N, C-alpha and C positions, 0 to 999 in steps of 0.2 A: 755298418762300416762301408760296404760297397757303395751305397747310395750317398753317404757323406763324402767319400772320395770322388765320386762322379760329379757331385755338386760343386766341390771345391775346384775341380779341374774341368768345369763345364766347357770352356772354349776349346780345350783339347779333345774332350770326349765327344762333343756334339759336332764340332767342326763347322758351325754355321751361326747365323744370327736368328734368334727366336722370332723376330718380327719381320724377317726377310720375306718378300713376296715377289713373284715374277709374273708369269702369265696365269692370272687367277682362274680364268675359264678352263684352261688346259690342265691345271694342277690341283684344283679343288677336289676334296673328298677322294683322293687316291687311296686305295686300300693298303693295308700293311704289305711290306715286301715289294712294293711297286717301284718302278723306275719311270720318271717323267720324260717328256719329250727332249729335255736337255741332257738326259743321261744321269741325272741325280737320283740316288737311291734313297728311298724313304722306308726304313725298317718298320715304323709304326704307322705309316700312312701320312696323310695331310688333313688339315681342317678346311673349313669353308673358304678361307682366304688363301689356300694353297701353301700354308706354312707347315714346315716339317714338324710332326708331332714329337719325334725323338728329341730334337733340339729343344723344343718348348718344354718337354718333360724334364730334361736335365736342368735347364735353367729354372724351371718351376720348383725343382727339388731344392735348389740353392735358396730361393726365396722362402719356401715353406719351412725348411730346416733352420734358416737364420732367424726368421720371425718367431718360430716356436722356441728355439733355444734362448734367444734374448728375452723373450717373455717369461720363460721359466727362471732365468737368472734374476730378472727384476722382481718377480714374486717371491723368490727365495730371499733376496736381500731385504725386502720389506718385512717378510714374515720373521726372519731371524732377528731383525731389529726390534720389532714390536713384541714378539714372543720372549726375547731375552730380557728386555726391560720389564715387561709385565711379570715375568717369572721371578726375577731377582729383587725387584722392589715391591714394597708393600704400601698400602695406603691408597689415596685417591688416584694416583697416577696408574697404578696397576688395575684398579677397578674400572677406570675410564677406558683404558686400552682393551681390557677384556670385554667391556660392554660394546665398544665399537666393533670388535672382532665378531662377537656373537650376533650383533645386528646385521653385519655384512654377510655372515654365514646363513642367516635366516632368509635372505633375499636370494631367489634362484639366480645362479650365475648367468644363465642365458638371458634373463631379463636385463641384468646390468650390462651385459655385452651389447645387446641390441639398443639399449637406451643411450649408452655412451657413444656407440658407433653412429647412431642416427643423428646425434646432436653436433657432430663435427664432420670435417671433410675427410672422406675415406683415403687412407694411405697405409703403406707398410709400417711406418713409424707409429701411426695411430693404433694399429692392431697390436703392436708390441706393448704400448702403454696400456691399452684397454685390457689385454689379457693379463698383464702384470698386476694391474690395480684390482682385478677381480679374482686373482688366484693366490693371494698371499695369506688368506685367513686360515686355511688348513695347516700351512707351514707354521704360522704363528702359534696355533694351538699345540702343535707337535713340539715346538721348541719350548713353549711355556711349561709343558709337562716335564720335559727333560731337565730344564733348568731348575725347576722346583725340586726335582729328585736329587740332582747333583749338588744343590746348595747345602744339603744336609750331610754331605760326605765329609769325612775327616780332613781330606786334603784342602777342601775349600775353607773349612773352619780354621785350619792351620794358617792358611794364607791371610785370612781376616785377622787372626790373632797376631800375626807379624806386623800388622799395621798397613797392609796394602790397601790402596783405594778401591772402593767397591767397583768402580768402572773397570779398573785394571784386572781385578779378580774375575769379573764377568767375561772380559775379552780374552784374557790370557789363560784362564784355568777352567772356566765353565763351558763357554761356547765351543771350543775345539772338541770337547768330549761329548757335546750334544749334537754334533753334525752328522753322525752316522745315519740316523733315521731320516734326516733332511736330504742326504744324498740319494737315499733309496726313493724318497718321495719325489725328488726332482727327476730322477730317471723314469719313474712311472708317469709323472706329469707331463713329460715331453711329448709323448704320443697324444695325450689329451689336448695339449696346446696346439699341436699341428692339426689335429682334427677340428678344433674350434676355429683356427685361422682359415682352414679350407671352407668351413661353414659360412663364416663372415664374407669371404671372397665370393662364394657361390651366390650369396644374397645381394652382392654388389656393395657391401659395406666394408670390404677389406681392400686387398691389393687390386688396383684397377688395371684393366687392359690398356695398352697392349703388353704391359709387363706380365709375364706368365706366372701364374700360381696354380697349384693343382685345383684349388677351389674354382677359380674363374675358368679354368680349362674344362672342368666338368660342366659348369654352367653353359659354356659355349656349345657343348655337344648334347645338351638335353633335348634340343628340338630335332635332332637327327638320330635318335636312338634306333629307329627302325631301318633307315637307309644307310647310315654311316655310324654304327655303334662303336667303332674303334676310337672315335674322337673323345668320347666320355669314358670309355673302358680303360684306356691306357693310364690316365691320371687316377682313375678310381682304384684300379688294381694296385698301383704304386702306393697310394695313400693307405690302403688296407695293409699291405705288406710292411710299410714303415711303422704303422701304429702297433701291429703285432710284434715287430722287432723291438720297439721301445718297451713294450710290456715284458718281453723275454729278457731284455737288458736289465730292467728293474729287478726282476726276480733273481737274475744272476748276481747283480750287485748286492742284493740283500743276503744271498747265500754266502757271498765272499766276506761280507762285513759282519755278519751275525754268527758268532760261534755256535749258538744253539741250532740254527738252521743248517749250518755246515755239518754238525754232528748227525742231525737227523737225516740229511741227504746221504751221508756216508753209510748209514745203516741200511 
């Protein structure tokens, strides 16, 4: 929550421009808590170009969280659509959708990410699309199982008996009751999406400099780990903390939405 608020209010929190440079020779690789010759305070130090790492970290959080969040939303949207249709319909349509899902699941996600990213021009929009197109399969399988289970419930059979269209039954009665595990999966998948975005940016296949992203910030500091370790350490620590927080958020959401887990926790 703190990181999200800081990213949303980046101009107010950081108070600077993430690409701002002054006297590079005098301000490059300043250590944390240093003050430069102009009197500017740098709580996390500066990088090789004299740019303030705190400012870049906050703006990088905005990029990483936005890319990860939109990628998760895209994968959930595709997964719910494919899984819902495959679970409620029978015949060749369901068979085809499940075959495509299983084939995509069989291919390692990292391979798909690198292949799609390498074939196109790197950008934040590309990372969102690539992560979304390679992350919907598990959601589709999850929704498929929930829809198949709910389709046999009396309230669904009653809606069908009343003459409601199959599409309306799916959208109005089945999918809303199948979204609980999807919400949990999305919360857990957010940390994974942020980590994958950082990995692509680290390899130069994601968000491109000078736009700050935690991945390209770590990449810019890998050559100075001995002399200026804070350049890579600041975004690295932030990345680890956010991924752990997303995992804890997913567990908390699961506890709050699952009565069984809630009862076990109370015991």
